[in-house]
Residue, then its C-alpha position, 0 to 999 in steps of 0.5 A: x084919747x082914752x076917757x077915764x070916767x069920774x076922773x074929775x071927782x078925784x082930788x087935785x094933784x092925785x092921779x088915777x095911776x097913783x091910786x092903783x100903784x099902792x103897794x101891799x103894805x100901804x093897802x094893809x095899813x089902810x085896811x079896816x080893823x077887822x081885816x087887820x085882825x084877820x090878817x094878823x090871825x093868818x100871819x100867826x097861823x102861817x108863822x107857827x106852820x112854817x116853824x112846825x114844817x122846819x122842825x118836823x122836816x129835820x126830825x123826820x130826816x134824822x129819824x130816817x137816817x138813824x133808823x137805817x143805821x140802827x137796822x143795819x147794826x141790829x141785823x149785823x150784830x148778834x149781841x143784843x146788849x151791844x146793840x142796846x148800848x150803841x143804839x142809845x145815841x140814836x134817839x131820833x130813830x123810832x125803831x131804835x127806841x122801840x128796841x130799847x123798850x123791848x130789850x129793857x122788858x126782856x132784861x127785866x123778865x130774865x132777871x125775875x126768872x133767874x131769881x125765881x129759878x134760884x129760889x125754886x131749886x131748893x123747893x124743887x129738891x124738897x118736893x122732888x119725890x112728892x109728885x110728877x115734874x111740871x114739864x109745861x113750866x118752860x112753855x108757860x114761861x115762854x108765853x109769859x115772856x112773849x106776852x110781856x114783850x108784846x105789850x111793851x112793844x105795843x106801848x112803845x110803838x104808840x109812844x113813838x107814833x104820838x111823837x112822830x105825829x105831834x103837831x101834824x094836826x095843827x098843819x091840817x087845821x091850818x090847811x082846812x080853816x085859813x082859807x075860810x078865815x081869809x074869805x071871811x075877811x074878804x067878805x067883811x072888807x067888801x061889806x065895809x067898802x059898799x057901806x062907804x059907797x053908800x055913805x059917800x053917795x058915789x060909786x066911781x072906780x076910785x072909791x070902789x077899787x081900793x076897798x075891794x083890793x084891801x079886802x081881797x088881801x085877806x083871801x090871798x093871805x088865807x091861801x098863802x097860809x093854807x097851801x104850804x100847810x096842806x102840802x107839808x101835812x101830806x108829805x109828813x103823813x107819808x113819811x110817818x106812815x113809812x116809819x110806822x111800817x118799819x116799826x111794825x115789821x121790826x116788832x114782828x121780827x124782834x118777837x120772832x128772834x126772842x122766841x127762837x132764842x128762848x127755844x134754843x136755851x131750852x133745847x139742851x135741857x131737853x136733850x140731856x133729860 
């Protein structure tokens, strides 16, 4: 028959099996104040992390689908105004938002140039015989347009990157810090257990095991909070990188398209001169 040491020191009516069959909730309730605080802190980290995970997954999924739809619309349609109107419903797509920022700047510059051209025709008529015609004016206008567009697209790209990466830093913080927070709770719980052993003057298994089990819950809780956060951070970072690459490619293509369109608008004037 198996002999259990220190079994005679246990209270009457309490078996060793009942000591080890305490459920998780019972161990948490009987934990010390510091361990309870650590567990509450880890629970808070975990709840916020899962909320970010579900929200970010939904956002990036919509961004991927809407970006594909926008790029198909953009390359199939030759009318930029129509693309701008239809892309207003694709708010989750960073590429669509980038296009709207660039198109708004293109429209603003075109209106400024139109008003300047109307006011300059009268002045040109008066100064037609005063000196040679400035033939580099269209080139300077094109360069000014491209500079303004590039600044606008760069600003829009930064805004979209900030929107896509929002809250990812919290997932990284959770993955890096919660294991150490849980370890701190475990060390504190073990310290309290050994302190209790010293006060009681006995070191039997029934006294040591419950305190150590309660303390180890903090480490398990820290790992439970950290592992999903790390996996989600790596997954979302990869998807954000793909969308950032899509924005960089679109910026280059859009600038090239606008530059070619501007040259085509100037070509009839050159042929008739």
